[in-house]
C-alpha positions as CSV (number, residue, x, y, z in Angstrom):
1,M,79.4,92.3,103.5
2,L,82.5,89.7,105.0
3,R,83.6,90.6,101.4
4,F,83.7,94.7,101.7
5,P,86.0,94.7,104.2
6,R,88.9,92.6,103.3
7,V,89.2,95.1,100.1
8,A,88.8,98.0,101.7
9,T,91.9,97.0,105.1
10,A,93.8,95.0,101.1
11,L,93.2,99.4,99.3
12,A,94.2,100.5,102.7
13,I,97.6,98.7,103.0
14,G,98.0,98.9,98.8
15,L,98.4,102.7,99.1
16,L,101.2,102.2,102.4
17,F,102.7,100.1,100.1
18,T,102.2,102.9,96.8
19,S,103.7,105.5,99.2
20,A,106.7,103.9,99.4
21,C,107.1,101.6,95.7
22,G,109.9,102.9,93.1
23,G,109.8,101.2,90.0
24,S,111.5,102.2,86.3
25,S,108.4,102.0,82.7
26,K,110.4,97.8,82.2
27,P,108.1,94.5,81.6
28,A,108.4,92.7,84.2
29,A,109.2,89.1,85.1
30,K,106.0,86.2,84.3
31,A,103.1,87.1,87.3
32,S,102.4,83.5,86.2
33,D,103.9,80.5,85.1
34,N,101.1,79.7,82.6
35,T,100.4,83.7,81.7
36,P,103.2,85.9,79.2
37,T,104.3,89.3,79.5
38,G,103.2,92.5,77.0
39,Q,103.5,95.8,77.0
40,N,100.5,96.1,75.0
41,S,97.2,94.0,76.0
42,S,93.6,93.9,76.9
43,S,92.0,92.0,79.5
44,S,88.2,91.7,81.8
45,Q,88.0,90.2,84.6
46,S,84.6,88.6,85.5
47,T,82.0,88.2,87.8
48,D,83.5,84.2,87.6
49,S,85.9,82.9,89.2
50,S,86.5,80.4,86.0
51,S,87.4,83.3,83.9
52,N,90.3,84.5,85.8
53,G,92.7,82.9,83.0
54,G,96.1,82.3,84.0
55,G,96.1,85.0,86.1
56,G,95.0,82.8,89.7
57,G,93.0,84.2,92.3
58,G,91.7,88.0,91.2
59,G,93.3,87.9,87.6
60,T,96.6,90.0,86.6
61,I,95.6,93.5,84.8
62,A,95.7,93.0,81.5
63,G,96.4,89.5,79.8
64,G,98.7,89.0,83.0
65,G,101.9,91.0,81.3
66,V,103.1,93.4,84.2
67,V,104.4,96.5,83.3
68,I,106.4,97.9,85.7
69,G,106.9,101.1,87.4
70,N,104.7,104.1,88.7
71,Y,101.9,107.2,88.0
72,S,101.8,110.4,88.5
73,Q,99.3,111.8,86.7
74,G,95.4,110.9,85.8
75,S,91.5,111.3,85.7
76,A,88.9,108.8,85.8
77,H,84.7,109.3,85.8
78,V,82.3,107.8,88.9
79,E,78.7,107.1,88.5
80,I,77.1,105.8,91.8
81,S,72.6,104.8,91.7
82,G,70.8,102.3,92.3
83,G,69.6,103.3,96.5
84,R,71.9,106.8,96.0
85,S,72.8,108.8,93.6
86,E,76.4,110.3,93.0
87,S,78.7,111.1,90.5
88,T,82.3,112.7,90.6
89,D,85.4,113.2,88.9
90,F,88.9,112.8,89.6
91,N,92.2,114.7,88.1
92,A,95.3,113.8,90.3
93,A,96.1,109.9,89.9
94,G,98.9,107.8,92.1
95,G,100.4,104.8,92.7
96,A,102.5,102.2,91.2
97,T,102.6,99.1,89.6
98,T,104.7,96.4,90.8
99,P,105.4,92.8,90.8
100,D,102.8,92.1,93.3
101,G,99.9,94.3,92.2
102,T,98.8,97.0,90.1
103,F,97.4,100.4,92.9
104,V,95.7,103.4,91.6
105,S,93.8,105.7,93.8
106,F,92.1,109.2,92.2
107,T,91.2,112.5,94.4
108,S,88.9,115.0,93.2
109,G,90.5,118.4,92.8
110,D,89.3,119.5,96.5
111,G,90.5,115.8,98.6
112,Q,87.0,115.8,99.4
113,N,86.7,112.1,97.2
114,S,89.0,109.9,96.0
115,M,88.9,106.0,94.3
116,T,91.5,103.8,94.5
117,I,91.6,100.2,92.0
118,T,93.8,97.1,93.5
119,V,94.8,94.8,91.6
120,S,96.9,91.3,92.1
121,P,97.6,87.8,91.6
122,K,95.1,87.6,94.6
123,Q,91.6,87.5,94.6
124,D,91.3,88.9,98.3
125,E,93.2,91.4,97.5
126,T,92.1,92.2,94.4
127,G,88.9,95.7,93.6
128,V,87.8,98.9,94.0
129,A,86.7,101.0,97.0
130,V,84.5,104.6,96.0
131,S,84.2,107.6,98.5
132,I,82.2,110.6,96.5
133,N,80.6,112.9,99.6
134,G,80.5,110.7,102.1
135,L,79.3,107.2,100.6
136,T,82.1,105.2,100.2
137,T,81.5,101.7,98.2
138,G,82.8,99.2,96.3
139,G,83.8,95.6,95.9
140,A,86.0,93.2,94.5
141,F,86.8,92.0,91.2
142,N,86.4,88.3,90.1
143,D,83.4,89.1,92.6
144,K,80.4,92.5,92.4
145,C,83.0,94.2,90.1
146,K,84.2,93.6,86.8
147,I,87.0,96.0,85.5
148,D,88.2,96.0,81.8
149,V,91.8,97.5,80.8
150,T,92.0,98.4,77.7
151,K,94.9,99.8,77.4
152,N,98.6,98.8,79.9
153,D,102.0,100.2,78.6
154,A,105.0,101.9,79.5
155,S,103.0,105.3,79.4
156,E,99.8,104.2,80.2
157,L,96.8,102.5,82.2
158,T,93.5,103.0,81.0
159,G,90.0,101.0,81.8
160,T,86.6,100.7,82.9
161,F,84.7,98.7,85.9
162,T,81.6,98.3,87.1
163,C,80.0,97.3,90.0
164,T,76.5,95.6,90.7
165,G,74.4,95.4,93.9
166,V,77.7,96.0,96.4
167,D,76.6,97.8,100.2
168,G,78.0,100.8,100.9
169,V,78.2,103.5,104.0
170,S,77.3,107.1,104.3
171,G,77.0,107.9,107.6
172,S,74.9,105.9,109.7
173,Q,72.7,105.3,106.5
174,V,73.9,101.8,104.7
175,F,73.5,100.3,101.5
176,Q,73.1,96.5,102.1
177,G,73.5,95.4,98.1
178,N,71.6,98.0,96.1
179,L,74.2,100.2,95.0
180,N,75.6,100.2,91.0
181,V,79.7,101.6,90.7
182,T,80.3,102.3,86.4
183,G,83.4,104.5,85.8
184,R,86.4,105.7,83.4
185,F,89.9,105.8,84.9
186,S,93.4,106.2,83.2
187,A,96.7,106.8,85.3
188,K,99.9,108.0,83.6
189,R,103.2,107.2,83.7
């Protein structure tokens, strides 16, 4: 349960960073010296750290290609199973992609549920955090979670993620390694 607090802290920092960021829809320079910049690409970060590709520690979103810009709208759906079952739709999104990473937050219409996805070249700053009906869970990509970005261009970022056997908390109830989280997301510029 030590990794989750690091991811949650990184996500909180990402949210603060996102609110202060500006950007444009221009492609950025290479995210790493061996990964090309691309506007239309797909990537999958698996739980096997040997499959990081050229993105370094946590990999970079969409095959290393970084498309700089802000996200102002979007939607997502998340389902949690295992030790507890929850699901919800998110109908608002905001965030940014900078040369240092991608930070996108989604909220439900009533503002009670949220999800944040962070993808960064630094593995300890890469993951997903979900809070649904008082249950908070998530995990690090390349650990117990996997992200598959299916579109990353100047107009949109879309994909899916899966977390298996992750921890969570709801009030005084603690879930240790018995939650599974799946989701799909679309954030538009």
